[in-house]
N, C-alpha and C positions, 0 to 999 in steps of 0.2 A: 504494500500500500504506500504509494509515493506519487505526489502530484507532478514530479519531474519525470517526464516521459523518457528522456534520454538515460537518466539514472536507473529508472525501472527496467529499461531494456538491457542495461549493463548487468544489473543484478540477475536478471533472467538468464542472460548468456552464461554467466559463471556458474549459476546453480544447476543449469541443465547440461553443462559440458559432460562429455562421456567420461572424462577423467576426474570429475568432481567427487565420485564415490557415492553420490546421493541417489542416482537413478530416479529423478523426480521430474514433474512437469509443473511449471510455474504459471500462475495466473496473476496478471498485474492490473490493478485498478488505480486511477488517478483521483477518484472521488471517495472519501470515507463512507458516505451514504451508500454508494454503489457497492463498495467492498463489503459493508455489513449485510446488504441484501444477498450478495452472493454467498457469503459465509453461512448465513441462516437458511439458505435455500435447501430444501430436502433433496434436491437433485445434485448437490455438490458436497464433498467431504475433503477437508484439508488436514494435513499433519502438522502444519506450523504456519504462523502468520508473522511477517516482517513488516514493520511500519516505520515511516519517517516521523519526525516530531512536528515540524512546522508545516501545516497544511491548512487549506481552506475548510470552513465548516466547524472543525474541531482539531485540537492538537493530537499528537500520536498517543499520548497516555490516555486521553479521554476516549479516543477510538478503541484502544485495546481494553479499556474498562468496559466499554459497550460490548465488545466481543466476549468478555468474561461472563456477561449476564446470561448468555445462552450456551457458551462453550467453556465452562470453568476449568477444564483439564487441558485445553489446547495450548501448546507452547507458544509464547508471545515474545518476539524480539523487537527491540527498538534500535533502528539503524539511523543515527541522526548526527548532524553537525554540531548540536548543542554540547556545551561542556558538561561532562559527567557530574562534577560537583554541584553544578547549578540545578540538576535534575535529581540528585541522589535521593532525597526524601520522597519525591513523587514516584520514582522507579520502585523503591522498596514497598511503599504503601499500596501501589497498584498491583503488586505481586507479579511483576514481569519476570519472565524466565531469564532474560539476558539483555544486555545493552552493549552496543558496539558503536564507537564514534567514527563518523566518516572521516576519511583522510584523503591523501593524494596517491595516485598510482594504483596498480592492480593488486597490490598486497592486501588492501582492505577487503577486496572481494574474496580473495582466497581465505582470509580469516573468517569472513562471514559464512562461507561454505562450512568451515569446521564448526562454527558456533551453531549453525542450523542442524548439522549432523548430530552434535552433542545434545541439543535440545530435544530432538526427535527420539534418539536412541537411549538416552540415559534414564536410569531409574534408581531408586534406593537412596537418593540424595536427601530426601526430605523426611523429617520426623513427623509422621502423621498425628502424633500425640500432642504436638505443639500447635495450638490454635491461637495463641495470644497475639494480639496486634503488636507489631513492632513500632515503637514510638520514637526512638532516638537513632540518629544516623551519624556515622563518622567515616572518614577516609584515611587509610593508612598508606604512607608512601612506600616506595621500594626499599627505603632504608629501615622499614619496620617501625617508623615513628608516625604519630598522628599528624596529619596536615590540617585537618579540619574536623570539628565535631559541632553538632547543634546543641542548643541549651538543654534539651531533653536528655541527650546522650550524657552530657557532663553531669547532670543532676543525679543520675542513678549512682554515680560514684562519688558524689558529694564534692564536685569540683566546679569551677567556672570553666567555660569553654577554653579560654586562653591559658588556663592552667594545664589542660590536657594536651593542647597542641604542642608538639615537640617531644612528648613523652613516648617511650617505647611501649608498644601494646602490652607487653608482659607485665608492666607495672600496675595494670588494672586487674590482675588475676593472681591468686595464690600459686605457689610453686607447682603443686600437683596439677593444677588446671593448665598451667603453662606447658607442662610436659604432654598433657592430653591434647592440647591444641596443636602442638608441633607434630605429634604422632598421628593423630586421627583427623584433624580438621584441615590443616594447611596442605597435606598431600592431595586431598580431594579438590581443593580450590586451585592449586597449582596446575592441575590437569585440565583446567577449564570448567570445573564443576561448581556447584553451589552447595554449601553445607548449612543445614538448619538443625537446631536442637537446643538442649539445655547446657548451660555451663555455669561456672561460679565466678562471680565478680568480687573485686576487692575495693572497698570504699577508702576514701582518704583517711578515715579514722581507724582503719585496720579491720573493721567488721566486714562480714561476707554476706552475700545474698545470691539467690538463684536467679539466673537471667535466661530469657529466651533470646537466642542469638541467630542471626543469619550472616554468613560470610560468603562473599563472592568476589571473583577477580575481575577487575576492569581490563580493557584491552591494552592499556599501557603498563600493566604489571602492578598497579596499586590495588589495594583491597577496599571494598565497600562493605561496611559492617553496620548492622542494625540490631538494636537490643530493646528489650522491655524487661521490667522487673516482674518476676513470677511470684514473689512472696514479699512479705513486709518484715523481714528480719530486723529486729531492733538495732538501731545505731548504738555504738558504744558511747557512754557518757562519762565525763570526768567528775571527780569529787570536788 
């Protein structure tokens, strides 16, 4: 779904190539309304939806949320020129399967093929027992330190956003949880997957709490993390 016909044709070309490994047929629509009609038609069935963000009628996240209304399990990818950090909260809260930033050259389309393949074929990444809405969003750079967190993310750990920015992600977890993340979470994410489940957070005062967490890799190697607090473990208090 992209209102740029030339870009839509390029995406179609790469996804349908014999050597893409997908063995698929692509349907391109320039209008979000027309795309929704086609997806909802009983005469068509799709394995994955790829959408731009900036479009007439509605933006890409609004479009994909409309798709979710009738096809809650359909993999949804946003392929957009918007900066990831600007859309991070919307991407997480909309429950998108993946996000890929548009770039220059053919490499972006090769990467898109792999992201589509992973979205269609992957399973077992999601913890079906975790239904909690993810409220706080942060971005961790390739140096494993936080580049940005929103106020909700920081509040779960009893920090201000500027106090977390620059910290190593391990500083927000007890040692045992750091080992678990390195062993079980990061390997999934580094292979292009998405991990969701429960983990243990460490507040500024040393108290711990159970968190619902989502971790996914952005196309430039950074990590997008979303959390919510699952319990109300009392904060430590001083005498």
